[in-house]
N, C-alpha and C positions, 0 to 999 in steps of 0.2 A: 503495500498500498504506501503510495506517497503521500506525504504529510508536509508541511512546512512548520520549522521550530526554529525560533528566532530568525527572522528571513533566511532560513538556509533549507532547501527541499532535503528531504531523506526518502529513503526507499525503506520503509520497513515491513517486516515479517512476523507474525507472531512466534516461529521457530527462533529467528533471530535475536528477539528479543529475549526469548527465553536462554539463548545459548550465550548473550552478553551479560546477564545478569548470574550465570552459572557461577559460583564459586564467590560469588559476592556477599559478604556479609551486612544483613540490615542493619542501618541506624534506628536508634529508638523513633519511634512514629510519635511525632505531635501534631499533625495537621492532616491535610488529605495524605491518602495512602493507597499504593496500586499492589493488589496481591498477584504475585508471579511466582508459579509452581505452589508452592506451601508455603512462602514467605510473604510478609507483609511491608513494602518498602516504601520510605517516604517518597512523594512525587518527584521532589527536587534531585534525590538520588539516582532514582531510574533514568530520569532526563540526562544528567550529568555522565551517566555512564554510556547510554546510547547512544549521544549525540556528540559525547567528548568536550562539552562545550562548559565554560564555566555557568555556575549556577543562576548567577546574577544575569547572564545573558536570554534566558527563556522564561515565561511566565509558568505557572502552574496550570491554565487553564488550556493551553498550546500541547501539554505532555496528557493533562486528563483526556482531554480529545483525542489524540490518537493510541492512547492504551485503551480509551473504549471502544473504539471501532475495531481496534485489534481484537477485541475480544475479550481483556481481561476486567478482573473488576475490580472498579474502582470505588474508594469512600471518601467523603467528604469529611467536614468538620462537624463535630457530634453538636448535635443541635442542645440548647443551653436554657431550660426554661427560666422566663423573667422571674426576676427574685418579688416576693409579695410585699405590697406594702403594708409595712407594720403600720398600726393605728396605736395612738394613745388609748390607754382606759377611758377619757373624755370623748374622744374621736368613736371609738367603736360603740359606747352608750348612747351617742347620738344617732350615729348610722342606724343602729338598731330601733331608735327611736323615729327615727325619719325626719332628724330636724339639725340642720346644715349646722356646724360650727366655723366660727372666722379662726383661721388658725394663724 
């Protein structure tokens, strides 16, 4: 498959990516990741290995798009629930009574 990463064209195949990543120890995953074989790699590490470019030269989106098109499982950032608003006892009582309180 032909794809463009950091303005450079690459002809990538699933078997070629598997071969490139063989023997590469995965770094700790903090953000987006790609599952290659039985291992989970950070997207930037995969992009660096398959393109031989500096990690600052390409975006996560470019590599995710290419890996998805090749059939690899990609995972995004975990969704974090918004923190619940903590009410003071006065605000909680007012809310239960339906009376607005000026804060």
